[in-house]
C-alpha angles and dihedrals in degrees: 000000000000122000107018122219091220092065121095109218111187096206116042126199108317121241116250093265089057095043114107113264095245092057094045091052091048092052092053096048100085124179134182093225113116110255097008110175122214102205136103095207121132120289090231091058102035114042125198117268097196112132114257101228091187090057093049094045091050092054093045091051091052093049098047092095098023133060110248092230091054091047091053092050091048091051092048088055090052090057085073095053119118096231110088095211090055092052092047092048091050092049092048092053092046091052089053093048094048090046100048099030132051098229104174094121091047090060097051110138088003101080098106095046091049092051093049093050092049092048090053091052091053099043102035102026113132098215137044089239092057092050095046091050089049090051092051092048092050090056090049091049092054090048091050101042116048103209116216095222142027093248096095092053094045089049093061099040104083097048094044093047089054092054091047092053101038106021119123098214116077090199091056093046093049092048093050093049088061093040093055092049094050092048091048094047095053096040125090094246131155114257090242088064090052090050091049091055092047089051089050090055092048092049090048092052098043102040094067140358108278127210110258096251093054093045091051090050091050091052095048091046095046091052091050093051092048090058089060097052096087095099089059093065135251097280089052091055092044090060091054089050093050091048095050111029095089090052091050093048089052091051090058086072092061115123089222112092092207090057092049093048094049090046092051091049091052091051089050090049091052095046092047095047095047093049089237094178097062104127090225095055135062111185099172121034092189093060095122091057091046091051091050089055093047092050090049091054092047091055096039107137099171109161093218088068117082120249089246092053092049091048094050092047095049092047094049096047091044085070098035098054098057090053095050093040103044111352098260109153128214126244126218130171129201116198123205132172093261104027151007123234118205122203117194101160136061089232093064093039091054090049090049091051093054096044089051090053088056100040101029107165092008095061093101091052093052097042086057099046113012111102093200092059089047088057091052101040102018096107090056096049121103119188124204115237089218089060089052091054097262115102114227147082124325116274134199113246116219091216120201086220091067088056088050089054091052091049090049091052091049090050091053092048092051091046091055092047091051092051092049092050091049090053092044091239114153114232109235112233112254111241098224 
């Protein structure tokens, strides 16, 4: 997933002197707080990753006299209770447990039952709260249990798409848009399935005017899915770019700063991933007009916007514009107690953004223990020797999980090739 080795990007990660000022400042501003984030992006787009001690303490107090596995099973039983408040309370506790604990071993031999109970909460729940909690729990389940096939994802798609299209609650629809994207991203699905979901989001957003919260969820989700298209080949990604760029340019005119920022990030992801600054390639003839629009947003000083909104917008587009204009990539650092994680591509930043939406205060727990996140971010993680009991300078860990990620990507590429051969579809040569 993420930045694919097959892609030719003309301009690699910039040196510190070429890194935009906002990113340089953020990298220098270290803190000892767990999960400190060095970014000035909008609060709506980049959620806090600080650990919620109250949430952890509450779970620990409930499991002092009870085995965590037994508690999870008891709560899953309560999801089936007739009383709505009982079901909601059980879902809320499960969300906290899955957020602040890595419970993969607790779910052994109980995966299918857990999935069925959560699906029921989403599809048949009687309140918006119950369905939103079910959506959140489904994301957490897919982040915790790495399914060995795409069947579990494909199983949930039809029913969730129906709720997204026809549901009455905008909060539920927005939550499920993100849930489906997260589940798709971490599942071993064929790239054509990813493209189908992206097309579904585009159709949803362009067929009628969406409420702002659903549109923002669509944009965040679309950007995440685009970062995982690398194993489909460059021409495959180019088609998604061609299909969506007009929609993204239109979204830049939104009065909502969060919409504009997420749109700008997606455009940066697409330009970075496609290697748009290769001298031999021109992927977007209307680039001058796009840059004019981006610069106008970056210098927007409209008085009806709050000072905070203007500051967030300027900071975000200060990093977006150099990527679209000349391929210069941003640089962000997260600092945890045991490691640093460096992000020097929009692909990884967009992935970070979406996983933080899902994990919120439990992000630091999962980045430390969750093998799936190690596969995704492992190559960017640097552990301190002092934290490993050996005083000294930080060192880069050649994590086996990063090799697992590479193997997984190769498996997906081979799977796609096999399907194309079976269907007698010629693979278009990548123009690298």
